[in-house]
C-alpha positions in Angstrom: -53.6 78.6 -23.6 -50.7 80.8 -23.5 -49.0 79.6 -26.7 -52.3 79.8 -28.7 -52.5 83.3 -27.8 -48.9 84.2 -28.8 -50.2 81.5 -32.3 -52.8 83.9 -32.6 -50.8 87.1 -32.8 -48.3 86.0 -34.8 -50.9 85.1 -37.2 -52.1 88.7 -37.1 -48.8 89.8 -37.6 -47.6 87.1 -40.7 -50.9 88.4 -42.2 -50.5 92.2 -41.3 -47.1 92.0 -43.3 -48.1 90.2 -45.9 -50.7 92.8 -47.4 -47.7 95.4 -46.5 -45.4 93.4 -48.6 -48.0 93.5 -51.5 -48.9 97.0 -51.1 -44.9 98.3 -50.9 -44.8 96.3 -54.0 -47.6 97.8 -55.6 -46.1 101.0 -55.0 -49.4 102.1 -52.4 -52.3 101.0 -54.3 -53.8 99.1 -51.5 -56.1 100.7 -49.8 -55.2 101.6 -46.1 -57.7 99.5 -44.2 -56.7 96.6 -45.8 -53.8 95.9 -43.2 -56.3 95.8 -40.0 -58.8 93.7 -41.6 -56.1 91.3 -43.3 -54.6 91.1 -39.3 -57.9 91.1 -37.7 -59.4 88.1 -40.2 -55.9 86.2 -39.3 -56.3 86.3 -35.7 -60.2 84.8 -35.8 -59.4 82.3 -38.8 -56.1 81.1 -36.3 -58.7 81.0 -33.0 -61.5 79.3 -34.8 -58.8 76.5 -36.3 -57.7 76.2 -33.0 -61.0 75.6 -31.3 -61.9 73.1 -33.6 -58.5 71.1 -33.5 -58.8 70.9 -30.2 -60.6 67.8 -29.7 -58.7 65.8 -32.4 -55.6 67.1 -31.0 -56.4 65.9 -27.5 -57.7 62.2 -28.5 -54.7 61.7 -30.4 -52.4 62.3 -27.2 -55.1 60.0 -24.9 -52.7 57.3 -23.7 -53.2 53.7 -25.2 -56.3 51.9 -23.5 -58.5 55.1 -23.5 -62.0 55.1 -25.2 -63.4 58.0 -25.9 -67.4 57.5 -24.8 -69.2 60.8 -25.1 -68.2 64.3 -26.3 -70.5 67.6 -25.9 -70.7 69.8 -28.6 -71.5 73.4 -28.3 -73.3 76.7 -29.6 -72.3 79.8 -28.6 -73.9 83.0 -29.5 -71.0 85.0 -29.2 -69.1 81.8 -31.6 -72.2 82.2 -34.3 -70.3 79.7 -36.6 -71.1 77.3 -34.1 -74.1 77.3 -35.5 -73.1 75.8 -39.0 -71.0 73.1 -37.4 -71.1 73.2 -33.3 -67.0 72.4 -31.5 -66.7 69.6 -29.0 -65.5 71.5 -25.2 -65.6 68.7 -23.5 -65.2 65.0 -23.6 -65.3 61.8 -21.4 -62.6 59.4 -21.8 -62.7 55.6 -20.2 -59.7 53.7 -19.5 -60.1 50.8 -20.6 -56.2 49.3 -20.2 -56.7 50.4 -16.5 -59.8 48.6 -15.4 -60.1 46.1 -12.5 -62.8 42.9 -12.1 -62.8 40.6 -9.0 -63.3 36.9 -9.9 -65.9 36.7 -7.4 -67.7 39.5 -9.3 -66.5 39.5 -12.6 -69.9 41.7 -14.0 -68.6 44.2 -11.9 -65.7 46.4 -12.6 -64.2 49.7 -12.1 -62.8 51.8 -14.3 -61.2 55.7 -14.2 -63.7 58.0 -16.4 -61.6 60.7 -17.4 -63.4 64.0 -18.1 -61.5 66.7 -20.9 -62.7 70.0 -21.1 -61.3 73.2 -23.6 -59.8 75.6 -20.8 -60.6 73.3 -17.7 -58.6 71.2 -16.2 -58.7 67.6 -16.6 -60.5 65.0 -14.0 -60.2 61.6 -12.8 -62.4 59.3 -11.1 -63.1 55.9 -10.3 -66.3 54.3 -11.2 -67.5 51.3 -10.3 -69.9 49.8 -13.3 -71.9 46.7 -13.0 -72.6 45.5 -16.3 -75.3 42.9 -16.3 -77.9 45.7 -14.1 -76.4 48.6 -15.8 -75.7 50.2 -12.9 -72.5 52.8 -11.9 -71.2 53.4 -8.4 -68.8 56.5 -8.0 -66.3 55.3 -5.6 -66.1 58.0 -2.7 -65.4 58.0 0.8 -67.4 55.5 2.5 -67.8 52.7 -0.2 -66.5 49.6 1.2 -64.9 46.3 -0.6 -65.4 42.8 1.7 -62.7 40.0 1.1 -65.0 38.7 -1.7 -65.2 41.7 -3.4 -68.7 42.2 -2.7 -69.8 46.3 -2.4 -71.5 47.9 0.5 -72.2 51.3 1.0 -72.2 52.5 -2.9 -74.9 54.5 -4.4 -76.0 53.1 -7.5 -77.5 55.2 -10.1 -79.3 53.0 -13.2 -78.2 53.9 -16.3 -79.9 53.3 -19.9 -78.4 49.6 -22.0 -77.4 52.3 -24.5 -75.4 54.4 -22.5 -71.8 54.9 -24.1 -69.9 55.2 -20.9 -71.3 52.4 -19.8 -70.7 50.5 -23.1 -67.2 51.4 -23.1 -66.6 50.9 -19.6 -68.0 47.3 -20.2 -66.4 46.2 -23.7 -63.6 43.6 -23.5 -60.3 45.1 -23.0 
């Protein structure tokens, strides 16, 4: 966040210096309001570019085996350009490479869901998916596994069969 602020300020300074240099070369023929308008426009453009580029940069930096399952696109009234093209503000990635199964229950697998947000900390939650039944259970305190891999005390939540997170978690690695 700090580096984005520095980049935004530098974009404004660069635009102001460019207008100043052009105005000097033209011997002061440009209007006096052009320099602050150019600086503000460059800062706004830098901010918008950073917002729209965040998802692609973050996705490119994901470790091998991480699959983006769902993304959330936002529209906000104080960012009117988002009504023309919403930007991705957060997404969920599934760690397929780290999936764990038990030989006695191959239809169940444990994967880590990693939640990424534009201005939030990354959160990682282990989740148990029953791929055959289309259910999920968050692995929280109280969930236990028997020696044969059977799960007890799990709070199962049904999911749609076409839910992107379920499809990504149950896809073969």
